[in-house]
C-alpha positions in Angstrom: -23.1 23.2 -14.6 -20.0 24.4 -12.7 -19.2 27.1 -10.3 -15.8 28.7 -9.4 -15.2 29.5 -5.7 -12.3 31.8 -4.9 -10.4 32.1 -1.6 -12.6 34.1 0.7 -12.3 37.2 2.9 -14.1 36.9 6.2 -17.7 35.8 6.0 -19.9 38.2 7.9 -23.6 38.8 8.4 -26.7 36.8 9.1 -29.1 34.6 7.1 -32.3 32.6 7.4 -32.1 29.1 6.0 -34.7 27.3 3.8 -37.1 25.0 5.7 -35.8 21.7 7.1 -35.8 19.0 4.4 -36.7 16.1 6.8 -39.5 18.1 8.3 -40.8 19.3 4.9 -41.1 15.7 3.7 -42.9 14.6 6.8 -45.2 17.6 7.2 -46.4 17.4 3.6 -47.2 13.7 3.8 -48.9 13.9 7.3 -50.9 16.9 6.2 -52.3 14.8 3.4 -53.2 12.1 5.9 -55.0 14.6 8.2 -58.5 15.9 7.7 -58.7 19.7 7.2 -56.4 22.4 5.8 -52.8 22.4 6.9 -50.5 25.4 6.4 -46.8 24.8 6.5 -44.6 28.0 6.4 -41.0 28.1 5.3 -41.6 24.8 3.3 -38.5 23.7 1.5 -39.1 24.1 -2.3 -36.3 22.0 -3.7 -35.9 18.9 -5.9 -36.5 16.3 -3.2 -39.5 17.9 -1.7 -41.0 18.6 -5.1 -40.9 14.8 -5.7 -43.1 14.3 -2.6 -45.5 17.0 -3.8 -45.8 15.4 -7.2 -46.5 12.0 -5.7 -49.2 13.5 -3.4 -50.8 15.1 -6.4 -50.8 11.7 -8.2 -52.7 10.3 -5.2 -55.4 13.0 -5.6 -54.2 15.3 -2.8 -55.0 19.0 -3.4 -52.1 21.3 -2.4 -50.8 24.7 -3.4 -47.8 26.9 -2.7 -48.3 30.4 -1.6 -45.0 32.2 -1.4 -42.9 30.2 1.0 -45.9 28.3 2.4 -47.5 24.9 1.5 -51.2 24.6 1.9 -52.6 21.0 1.9 -56.3 20.2 1.8 -56.2 16.9 3.7 -59.1 14.4 3.4 -57.7 11.5 5.4 -56.0 8.3 4.2 -59.3 6.7 3.0 -59.6 9.4 0.3 -56.3 8.8 -1.3 -56.8 7.5 -4.9 -54.7 4.8 -6.5 -52.5 6.6 -9.0 -53.0 6.0 -12.7 -49.3 5.5 -13.2 -46.1 4.9 -11.1 -45.3 7.6 -8.6 -42.0 9.1 -9.6 -40.0 9.7 -6.4 -37.1 11.2 -8.4 -33.8 10.8 -6.6 -35.5 10.9 -3.2 -35.2 7.7 -1.1 -37.0 9.6 1.7 -40.0 10.1 -0.5 -40.2 6.5 -1.5 -39.7 5.0 1.9 -42.2 7.3 3.7 -44.8 6.9 1.0 -44.3 3.1 1.1 -45.2 3.1 4.8 -48.1 5.6 4.6 -49.7 4.0 1.5 -49.3 0.5 3.0 -51.2 1.7 6.1 -53.9 3.4 3.9 -54.2 0.3 1.7 -53.5 2.2 -1.5 -52.5 0.2 -4.6 -49.5 1.8 -6.4 -46.0 1.5 -7.8 -43.2 3.6 -6.3 -40.3 4.3 -8.7 -37.6 6.9 -9.3 -34.3 7.6 -11.0 -31.6 5.1 -11.8 -29.8 6.4 -8.7 -32.8 5.7 -6.5 -33.2 2.2 -8.0 -29.7 1.4 -6.6 -30.6 2.5 -3.0 -31.3 -0.4 -0.5 -35.0 -0.8 0.3 -34.8 -4.2 2.0 -34.9 -2.5 5.4 -38.5 -1.4 4.8 -39.6 -4.3 2.5 -39.0 -7.0 5.1 -40.8 -5.5 8.1 -43.7 -4.3 5.9 -44.2 -7.8 4.6 -44.1 -9.1 8.2 -47.0 -6.7 8.9 -49.0 -8.3 6.1 -48.4 -5.7 3.4 -48.6 -7.4 -0.1 -45.8 -5.9 -2.0 -43.3 -6.7 -4.7 -39.8 -5.3 -5.1 -37.2 -5.6 -7.9 -34.5 -8.2 -7.4 -32.3 -7.2 -4.5 -35.2 -5.5 -2.8 -34.8 -2.2 -4.7 -37.2 0.0 -6.5 -39.6 -0.1 -8.2 -41.8 -1.3 -5.4 -45.3 -2.3 -6.1 -48.0 -2.1 -3.3 -50.9 -4.5 -3.9 -54.3 -3.7 -2.3 -55.1 -6.1 0.6 -58.1 -8.3 0.4 -61.3 -6.9 1.9 -61.6 -7.7 5.6 -57.8 -8.1 6.1 -55.8 -5.7 8.2 -52.1 -5.0 9.0 -50.5 -6.6 12.0 -48.7 -4.3 14.5 -45.1 -5.2 15.0 -43.0 -5.5 18.2 -39.5 -5.5 16.6 -35.9 -4.8 17.1 -34.7 -2.9 14.1 -31.2 -4.0 12.9 -30.0 -0.4 12.3 -30.9 3.0 13.6 -32.7 4.7 10.7 -35.2 7.5 10.9 -36.6 6.6 7.4 -37.2 2.9 8.3 -38.7 3.8 11.6 -40.9 6.5 10.1 -42.1 4.2 7.3 -43.2 1.6 9.9 -44.9 4.1 12.1 -46.8 5.5 9.2 -47.9 1.9 8.2 -48.8 1.4 11.9 -51.4 4.2 11.6 -53.5 1.6 9.8 -52.6 -1.5 11.7 -54.4 -3.4 14.5 -52.6 -3.1 17.8 -49.7 -1.1 19.1 -46.5 -0.7 17.1 -43.4 -1.2 19.3 -40.1 -0.4 17.6 -36.6 -0.5 19.2 -33.4 0.7 17.5 -29.8 0.0 18.4 -29.1 3.7 18.8 -30.6 7.2 18.3 -32.2 8.4 15.1 -34.2 11.4 14.0 -37.5 11.8 15.8 -39.3 14.3 13.6 -42.1 11.9 12.7 -42.8 11.1 16.3 -42.9 14.8 17.3 -45.3 15.7 14.5 -47.6 12.7 15.0 -47.9 13.6 18.7 -48.8 17.2 17.8 -51.5 15.8 15.5 -53.2 13.8 18.3 -51.6 10.4 17.9 -50.9 8.4 21.1 -47.2 7.8 20.8 -44.7 7.1 23.6 -40.9 7.5 23.2 -38.2 6.1 25.5 -35.2 8.1 24.4 -32.6 6.2 26.5 -34.0 2.8 25.3 -34.3 4.1 21.7 -37.9 2.8 21.7 -41.1 4.1 20.3 -44.7 2.8 20.7 -47.6 4.0 18.6 -51.3 3.2 19.0 -53.4 3.7 15.9 -55.6 6.8 16.3 -59.4 6.5 16.8 -60.0 9.9 15.3 -58.6 11.8 12.3 -55.2 13.4 12.4 -55.4 17.1 13.2 -54.2 19.4 10.5 -50.8 21.2 10.9 -50.2 24.9 11.4 -46.5 25.6 11.8 -43.5 27.3 10.5 -40.6 25.0 9.8 -37.2 25.8 11.2 -34.2 26.3 9.0 -32.4 23.1 7.9 -29.4 22.4 10.2 -28.0 20.0 7.6 -27.9 22.8 5.1 -26.7 25.3 7.7 -23.8 22.9 8.4 -22.1 24.2 5.2 -22.3 27.8 6.3 -21.2 26.8 9.8 -18.0 25.1 8.7 -17.4 27.9 6.2 -17.5 30.5 9.1 -15.3 28.3 11.2 -12.5 27.8 8.7 -12.3 31.3 7.0 -10.3 33.5 9.3 -12.2 36.5 10.7 -15.6 35.2 10.0 -18.6 36.0 12.2 -22.0 34.6 11.2 -25.5 34.3 12.7 -28.0 31.7 11.4 -31.5 32.7 12.3 -34.3 30.3 13.3 -32.4 27.1 12.7 -33.6 23.7 13.8 -31.9 22.4 17.0 -33.6 19.0 17.4 -31.2 16.9 19.6 -31.2 14.0 17.1 -29.9 16.4 14.4 -27.1 18.3 16.2 -24.4 15.7 16.3 -22.2 17.8 14.1 -22.5 20.8 16.5 -21.5 18.6 19.4 -18.5 17.2 17.6 -17.4 20.7 16.3 -17.6 22.1 19.9 -15.2 19.3 21.0 -12.9 20.3 18.3 -12.8 23.9 19.6 -15.5 25.6 17.5 -16.9 28.9 18.9 -20.6 28.6 18.6 -23.3 30.1 20.7 -27.1 29.6 20.8 -28.5 33.2 21.2 -32.2 32.3 21.5 -34.2 29.1 21.6 -37.9 28.4 21.2 -40.1 25.3 20.4 -42.9 24.8 17.9 -44.9 21.5 17.4 -42.3 19.9 19.7 -39.3 21.0 17.5 -36.7 23.2 19.2 -35.1 26.0 17.1 -33.1 29.1 17.7 -30.4 31.5 16.5 -26.8 30.3 16.2 -23.7 32.5 16.2 -20.6 31.0 14.6 -17.1 32.5 14.7 -13.8 31.5 13.0 -12.0 29.0 15.2 -8.9 27.0 15.6 -10.0 23.3 15.4 -8.3 20.1 16.7 -8.7 16.7 15.2 -10.5 13.9 17.1 -12.1 10.5 16.6 -15.8 10.1 15.6 -17.6 6.9 16.0 -20.5 5.3 18.0 -24.0 6.8 18.4 -23.1 10.3 17.3 -22.5 8.9 13.7 -26.2 8.6 13.1 -26.8 12.1 14.5 -24.6 13.6 11.9 -24.8 11.1 9.1 -25.8 13.7 6.5 -23.0 16.1 7.6 -19.9 14.0 7.0 -19.0 15.6 3.6 -18.7 19.0 5.2 -17.3 17.6 8.4 -14.4 16.2 6.4 -13.6 19.8 5.2 -13.5 21.0 8.8 -11.3 18.1 9.7 -8.9 18.9 6.9 -8.5 22.4 8.4 -8.1 21.1 12.0 -4.7 20.4 13.5 -3.9 16.8 14.0 -5.6 13.6 12.9 -9.3 13.0 12.6 -10.7 9.4 12.4 -14.2 8.6 11.3 -15.4 5.0 11.8 -18.6 3.0 12.0 -20.0 5.2 9.1 -20.3 2.5 6.3 -23.9 3.9 5.7 -22.2 6.7 3.8 -21.5 4.3 0.9 -25.3 4.1 0.3 -26.2 7.7 -0.1 -26.6 9.8 -3.3 -23.1 8.8 -4.1 -20.6 6.4 -2.4 -19.7 9.3 -0.1 -16.6 7.7 1.4 -14.9 6.9 -2.0 -16.1 10.1 -3.7 -15.2 12.3 -0.8 -11.7 10.9 -0.5 -11.1 11.2 -4.2 -12.1 14.8 -4.6 -10.5 16.1 -1.3 -7.2 14.5 -2.3 -7.2 16.5 -5.5 -7.5 19.7 -3.4 -4.6 18.7 -1.2 -6.2 16.9 1.7 -4.3 14.0 3.3 -7.2 11.6 3.5 -7.2 7.8 3.6 -10.2 5.7 2.8 -11.4 3.0 5.2 -14.2 0.5 4.7 -16.4 2.3 7.2 -15.0 5.8 7.2 -11.8 7.8 6.6 -8.7 9.2 8.3 -7.6 12.8 7.7 -4.2 14.3 8.7 -5.3 17.9 9.0 -3.7 21.3 9.3 -2.3 21.6 5.8 -3.2 24.5 3.5 -5.6 23.4 0.7 -3.9 24.1 -2.6 -6.9 24.6 -4.9 -6.3 25.4 -8.5 -8.2 22.3 -9.6 -11.5 21.1 -11.0 -13.5 18.7 -8.8 -16.8 16.8 -9.3 -19.9 16.4 -7.3 -20.6 12.8 -8.4 -24.3 13.8 -8.6 -24.3 14.4 -4.8 -25.7 17.7 -3.5 -23.9 17.5 -0.2 -20.5 16.7 -1.7 -20.9 19.6 -4.2 -21.5 22.1 -1.4 -18.7 20.7 0.8 -16.3 21.1 -2.1 -17.4 24.7 -2.6 -16.7 25.4 1.1 -13.3 23.9 0.7 -12.6 26.3 -2.1 -13.2 29.2 0.3 -10.2 28.1 2.4 -7.9 27.1 -0.5 -4.8 28.9 -1.8 -6.3 29.2 -5.3 -9.8 29.0 -6.6 -11.7 25.6 -6.9 -14.0 24.8 -9.8 -16.8 22.4 -8.8 -18.6 20.5 -11.6 -22.1 19.1 -11.4 -23.4 21.8 -9.0 -26.9 21.6 -10.5 -27.5 18.8 -8.0 -27.5 21.4 -5.2 -31.1 22.2 -6.4 -32.0 18.9 -4.6 -31.8 20.5 -1.1 -30.4 24.0 -1.0 -31.1 26.0 -4.2 -30.1 29.3 -2.5 -26.7 28.1 -1.3 -24.5 30.0 -3.8 -26.5 33.2 -3.4 -26.2 33.1 0.4 -22.5 32.6 0.1 -22.3 35.7 -2.1 -24.4 37.7 0.4 -22.0 36.8 3.2 -19.0 38.0 1.1 -17.8 35.0 -0.8 -16.8 35.2 -4.5 -18.7 32.5 -6.4 -18.9 32.8 -10.2 -20.3 30.7 -13.1 
């Protein structure tokens, strides 16, 4: 499937984003581990979260969708049933990693598998520490999926870890915390830098004794003595999805956009911090908090941007936003350097190579590095070309936004992958004034 994006007039208006993907994953799984009925409003209904729901159904969890809400009838980890066949995680590494931790803690026998793309994603970061906890598991050569969890012998329990994690990764940290719910003793995890803390915030709201030391990048979890409390919350809009609309408003002259009720978790707003340093005009109009998660309304206006260097701790805080950040950098005056972002090579695509290849075809002066890229910005994007998504939803949307600022239309192939995270993206662009056609 392909879409044609034509150079845009000013984008104006306001919109509400679909529920945060990271929170949707975690809330659905934690609701299944709780006892009682959970209601999660503004739940993201997209490819990756559907993979989580399918897996939960395979474990015997009863759930249903009512409009934009997910209702989960949680019965606690002891009532999860070993699935009759492998749990298909689709293309979602998040689903596989979170389930591996949760099911290890619950001592559920299963096989976790997924697409060919998922089978190429690195899983050693969870396999090694889970084994250290005493989880009997098997992985394919190279520590990739499929991963088989074997039931522990009766009378054995998991060992809590005190460990320094080699990389800052919310998925690895979350998998170990979820396993720690069923361990003996206190989990003590330290990371070399900041990572998303949605799991910690949700667990704390459900009654788990969890202590975080933000400056030390440390979290300690004590296994609960009582069942997890069910969830009742409305998820904020996904800031990672909103990033595409934010950059679109910044680079299309005359644009003025308001994003309503968007997530503003400090571990997720690295892109906003960097864009402000580049000169972006963005204002938070209202801010509230629910279940420990800050959210608010964000106004974005077209701005003249300046290039800069991006490296260090902020890289983790904007790791999902680099495809669209590259588009902003292409429109900024001067040079932008992205370094210490080698993790981008292990996403849904090799995001460094794929991004460089496709942006060059649009007219961006971009040079590939082993751990990032260099962009000489300020040139008009020429357009008039066909580009490809490489099966990567974030690359597809970034290329569509680039088309809004090009001299001629841009045709983006493989856009069906957008269904993985932001099915409404093209429709929202049209509502704001963009011309997007099949």
